[in-house]
C-alpha positions in Angstrom: 84.8 -20.9 -245.9 84.2 -21.4 -242.2 80.3 -20.2 -241.4 79.4 -20.3 -245.1 76.4 -22.7 -245.8 75.6 -22.5 -249.3 75.5 -20.6 -252.5 72.8 -19.6 -254.9 73.0 -18.3 -258.3 70.6 -15.8 -259.7 67.0 -16.8 -258.5 68.7 -19.6 -256.5 66.1 -21.6 -254.6 63.2 -19.7 -255.9 63.7 -21.7 -258.9 61.5 -24.2 -257.1 58.7 -22.0 -257.3 59.0 -21.3 -260.9 57.7 -23.0 -264.1 60.5 -23.6 -266.6 58.9 -21.1 -269.0 59.7 -18.4 -266.3 62.8 -19.6 -265.2 64.5 -19.7 -268.8 66.6 -16.8 -269.7 65.9 -16.0 -273.3 69.0 -15.1 -275.3 68.7 -12.0 -277.4 70.4 -11.3 -280.8 73.4 -9.1 -281.0 76.9 -8.6 -279.5 77.6 -9.2 -276.7 75.3 -12.1 -276.1 72.7 -11.2 -273.3 69.6 -12.6 -271.9 66.3 -10.9 -271.5 66.4 -11.7 -267.8 69.4 -13.0 -265.4 67.4 -15.7 -263.3 70.5 -18.0 -263.9 73.0 -15.5 -262.4 75.0 -15.6 -265.4 75.9 -19.2 -265.1 74.2 -21.9 -267.3 75.4 -25.6 -266.7 78.4 -24.3 -264.9 79.5 -22.0 -267.8 79.3 -18.2 -267.5 76.6 -17.2 -270.3 77.9 -13.6 -270.8 75.4 -11.8 -268.2 76.6 -10.5 -264.7 77.5 -13.1 -262.3 75.2 -12.8 -259.2 74.9 -15.1 -256.3 73.9 -15.0 -252.7 76.0 -16.7 -249.7 74.0 -17.2 -246.5 76.7 -17.1 -243.4 75.9 -18.6 -240.0 75.6 -16.2 -237.3 78.1 -16.2 -234.5 77.0 -19.0 -232.0 78.3 -17.6 -228.8 75.4 -15.6 -227.6 74.3 -14.3 -224.1 71.3 -16.3 -224.0 71.4 -19.5 -222.0 71.6 -22.4 -224.4 70.7 -26.1 -224.2 73.6 -28.6 -224.5 75.0 -31.9 -223.5 77.9 -32.5 -220.9 80.6 -34.5 -223.0 81.8 -36.4 -219.9 78.5 -37.7 -218.6 76.5 -37.5 -221.5 73.8 -35.7 -219.6 71.7 -32.6 -220.4 73.4 -29.5 -219.5 72.9 -25.7 -219.6 75.5 -23.3 -221.6 75.9 -19.8 -220.2 78.4 -17.6 -222.0 79.6 -14.0 -220.7 81.0 -11.6 -223.1 81.9 -12.1 -226.7 84.2 -14.6 -227.8 83.5 -14.8 -231.5 84.7 -11.9 -233.7 82.0 -10.5 -236.2 82.8 -12.1 -239.2 80.7 -10.2 -241.5 83.6 -7.6 -242.5 86.0 -10.5 -243.0 83.6 -12.6 -244.9 82.8 -10.6 -248.0 86.3 -10.2 -249.2 86.9 -13.8 -248.6 84.0 -14.5 -250.8 85.1 -12.2 -253.5 88.4 -13.6 -253.5 86.9 -17.2 -253.8 84.8 -16.0 -256.6 87.8 -14.2 -258.4 89.7 -17.4 -257.9 86.7 -19.3 -259.4 86.3 -16.7 -262.4 89.9 -17.4 -263.4 89.0 -21.0 -264.2 86.7 -19.9 -267.0 88.6 -18.9 -270.1 88.1 -15.4 -271.3 86.3 -14.2 -268.3 88.8 -12.0 -266.8 91.0 -11.2 -269.8 
C-alpha cells in the first residue's frame, strides 16, 4: 500500500523494551482459549491465537508541503530548492483506513476458521 511504512502487532516495537517474562501472553484455561494479556496482538508465530487481532500501521505524511525544501536538480546534479504552492497530494487518511481494513480481511481469509 502506498505510504504505509510498516505494521506492528500488539505491543509492536515496545517488545524491544520488555523482558520475555513481561512480553509473554499467558494462556488461560477454558473455551474459547484466551490469554491474560494481548501483547502479541492476537498473533503468535504468524498464527491467530484466539485473541483479538490488534495492529498499528504507520502512514507517511503527504510530502507536498508549503515549506521550502532542499532537493537536487536531476539535470545538473546541483543542490536546489523546491517550493510548492497549493495542495497537489490528496489527504490519504480517509482512503487509507478502508484499504488497510480490506488488506487485513484478505489476510484473515488465509487463516482457517477465523472468518467462518
